[in-house]
N, C-alpha and C positions, 0 to 999 in steps of 0.2 A: 353635555351641557357646556356652553361657552360663556365665560364671564367677559363683560366689558372691562377692560383694564385701562386706566389712565397711565400716562408716563410716570415711572417711578420718580419720586421726589428725592433730591439730595437734601442733606441737612440744611444747606444754605437756602435752597429754593423754598423748602417748607417754612423755615423761619421767616423768610422775606414775605411770603404770602400772608402769614399771620400778622406780621408787623404792619403791612400795608392795610390789612383789614382794620386793625386797631387805629391806625392813623386816620382812616376815613371816618371812623366814629368820632375821633377827637377833634376833627375839623368842621364839625357841624353838619355832617351829611345825614340829616335826620331821615331823608327819604331812601337811604341805602337799604337794599333788600336784605331781609333775614333769610336763613335757610328755608323757611316755610313759605315765603311770599310768592315765589314763582313756581312752586311745586304743587302738582295735583295730588289727590288722595287715591289710595288703592282701595280695593273692595273691602279691606279690613277696617277702613277708616283711618289708616296711617298714611303718611306721605308715601308715594309710590317709589321714590328713589332713595337709596341709602348708600353711604360710603363707609366701608369698613377698613380700618387701618390694619395692615399686616405687620406683625412684629419683625424685628431684624433677625438675621440668621442666628441660629443657636437657641431659638425659642420655638421648637416644633409644635408644642402643645397649642400655642396661640394660632399658628398657621393652620393646624388641623381643625381647631374649633371655628376659625374664620371660614374655611372652605365648606365645613359642614353647614354653617348658617347661611352661606351663600346659596347652597343647594336648597335648603328649606325655604328660604325667602323667595327665590326665583320660582319655585313650584307654587308659591302663593301669589305670584303676579308682581312682586317687587322687581325693580331694576337695581341690581347690585353692582357697585363698583368696589373692587378690591384694590387697595393702593399700598405700595411699599413706601413707608415714610421715613426711612433712615433709622437712627438710633432711638432709644427709648425717650430721651429728653425731647427730641424733635416731635415724636408722636404725641406725647402728653401736651406739649405746647400747641400742637395743631388741634387736638381734641378740645382743649380749653378755649381755643380761638374759634371753634366752629368749622374748621376746615374738614375735619372728619366727624362723622356722626357717632361711630361706635368703635370701641377697642375691647378685645376679649381676653387680654393677657395681663391683667393687673395683679401683681403678687403683693399680698398684704398679710400681716401688718408691718413687715420689716423691709423687704427687698425694694419696694417702690414707695416707701413712706415719704421720702424727700419730695417726690413729685406731687404727692397729695398735699403735703404741707404747702407747696408752692401754688398748685393749680386746683386744689380740691373744691374751692368755692365756685369754680367755673365748670365743674363736671358733675354728673349724676352717677352714683353707684347703683347698679341695676341688679346685682345679685351675685353670689358666689356659686361657681359651678364645679369646683374641684377643691377638696379639703385636705389633701395630703401631699402638698408640694414640699419637698424636702431634699437636702443634700444627704448622700449616703456613701458608705463603703460596701460594695456588693461582692459576693463570692458565689462560686458554683453551688448548686443546691445541695450536693453531697459533701461539701467541704467539712473538715474536721473541727471547725470552730463555730460558736454561736454568737460570740461577742468580740468587740474590739479589745476587750480586756484579756482575751485569750490568744490574741493574734501573735504577740511577741514570742510566747512559748512554743508556738506552732509555726514559726516563720519558715522553717526548712520545708514544710509541706508546700509552701508557695514559692519555693526557690529563692527565698529571702527577698522577694520583690513585691512592691505595691505599685500598680500601674495607674498613672494619672493622666490628665489631659493637658491642655495648653498651660504654659508657665504663667501667663497673665490672668488666668481664670480665677474668680473668687474662690471656687472650690479648691483649687490648688493651694492658694494662700492659706485657707483655713486648715487644710490637711497638714501643711508644713508647720504652721504656727500653733495649732491647737491639738489636732488628732495625734500626730507623731510624738510630741513631748509628753502629752497627757498619758498615753498608753505605752510609753517606752519602746517605740518602734524605730529608734534611731539605728538599730542594727539591720534594718531592712533597707534595701535600695528603693528610693522613691523615684520612679521613672516619670519625668515630665515629658510628655510627648504631644499628642493632639487627640481630639475626640475620635477621628477616624482610626488613628493608630491604636488607641485604647480599645475600641470596638473590634478591630481586627485581631488584637491579642486575645480578647475575651472569647471571640468566636473560635479562634484556633485552639485555645485551651479546652473549651467545651468539646470540640470535635475530637481532640486527642485524649480526653478523659483526664486532664491535668487539673490540679487545684489552682485557682487564680483569684486574686483580690484586686479590685479596680475601684477608682473613685467614680461615682455615678450620681444620678439625681432622679427623683420622681417629679413629674411624670416623664418617662422615656420608653420608647418602643422596645428597648432591649429586654424589658421585663416580660414582654409578650413573645419575643423571638428566642430567648434562651432560658434554660432552667437555672435561674439564679435567685438569690435572696439577699436581704440586707443583714449586715452584722449589727447586733445591738450596740447602742452607744450610751452606756450607763452614766457617763459623766456629762452627757449633753454637749459634746464638743462641736457637733455639726448643726446645732440649733434645733428649734422646734419646727413642727410642721406649719406651713402657711396655707392660705386659701388663694385660689385664682378667681378673680372677679371680672365681670363685664362692667365697663364704664361708658357713659355717653356724654356728649356735649350738653351744655345747659339747655333745657327745654326739650330734651329727648323724649321723656315720658309723655309730654303733652303732644308732641308731633307724631309719636309712634306708640299709642296706648296699647294696641294689641301686641306688638313686638315686645314692649316692656313687660307685659303680663307673661309672655312666653319665656323671656329671659329670666324672670323672677323664679320660674320653676325649672329652668334648665340645669341639669346636673349630669356629670359623667362619672361613673365608677372608675376605679383604677383599671379594671379589666377592659372596660369599654374604650377608655382613652388609649391604653397601650395597644389594643388591637387596631384602632383607627390609625395611630401613628405608625405601627408596624407595616400596615398595608401601604401607607403613603410614602414613607421614607426608607423602608427596608425592601419590601417586595417590589414596589414600583420605583424606588430610588428617587422619589420626588419629581418624576417626569410626567405624571398624569394625576394631579391632585383631584380634579373633577371626577375622573373615572374611579379613583380610589374611594372617594366619598360614596359614589353610587354603589360600589362593591360592598362597602361597610353597611350601608342602609339596607341592602338586600340581605345581609347576614343579620341585621337587627331590624326586622320589618315592623315591629311595634313601637319603635323609638319615638317617631314623630307623633303618632296617635296618642301615645301615653303622655307625651309632653303637652299636647293641646288639651287633653282631658284634665290634667293636673291644673292647668291654667284656668279652665272653665269651672273647676270644682272648688 
């Protein structure tokens, strides 16, 4: 399957396009076309062309969901454009301004709350598809601790190291400011590295049969690739679970009634999402996302039929 891809937008270009569109409205261009005016309908009754915004790097669950939906929709006769829109702020600006029809990686109620406070009136919430998005501290499955409260007393088993990701990541800041002081982990070395370096250390420790503790988050393909589990967080230092939702531009459900019905029923379990991400970003190293989705659908042959049946019922 080959997707039509438009040129990736930089933050400046996307913002400029939105501002120009708003300016046209404000200068009395009453005859300016809306997204629906020049588009024909598909056999489902929806507009036949749709633009899906891809999230920035570091949000693989949104990329996985976007390519999955591109496959589903193209098989139904839609023309799908996947566009890289820059950072999250630019993406939400473009969805609210009608430049993008759909975005599948909205984290609520906390992570993306500011964007909804600013743009929520110009977007439609189309349904939550994953309900266990959270920050974690993960260990190998047979590690000698169950809780962060036990980690300090067992630090030697982990070579007195907690392996983190990028220094500027929110997870890194929360680990330093909340997790470490709350659970008395100051005696452990907190290694600030990068996501690839953390994953390499995790993989090496698993292969060698060593205990390892890393900062991680759900959803992530590592949960499918490695025998790992999360440590309990009795003090709630890492926050509560969030949902991941689909959002569309204003008028989305009117222009895409069938797709809106499907999205309302769309859900992925942790195992389903982890396996899809694992195929895309671990096994195929992000080099064949279309083929990765095809492989996943072959391994989950009832997924699309069950989704349609749920929407009809």
